[in-house]
C-alpha positions, 0 to 999 in steps of 0.5 A: 799506517802500515804495522809490522808484526815482529816475531822472535825466531831465534834465541838471544843466548850467546849473543852480544849484549846490545843485540839482547837489549834490542830484542828486549826493547822491541818487546820480545821475551822468548822464542815465538813471542810476537809484537805489532809495531808501527812501521817507523824508521827507528823500529826498522833500524832495531829490526835490521840490527837483529834481523837474524833473530826475528821474522817480520811481516807487514800488517795493514794498519786500521788508520788513526785510532785503529784497534791494533794492540802494541804488544801480543804473544802467548800469555806468560802465566804459568799458573793453573787455570780454574775450571 
C-alpha cells in the first residue's frame, strides 16, 4: 500500500479551530514536523482540508507488516545531551 509523507509547512496560528484540530490529528505539532500515513480516503480528506498548511509526498509502502513508522519528525526534547 502507498504511504503519504505529510509535512507541516505553515503555522496554524490565526487559523480556524477545525483546521488546527485537523493538523494535530494528523500528528503534526510544529512547522517541519513530518508523519507517514497510509493512503486512505479519510487521511486524504484531512489533507484536503488543510492543504494550504501541509506538503504531501507519496512514499512506496513495504507491503504487509513493512517497517514504516506511523510518525516521524525531529526529536521534541529540549534537554541537554550527555557527552
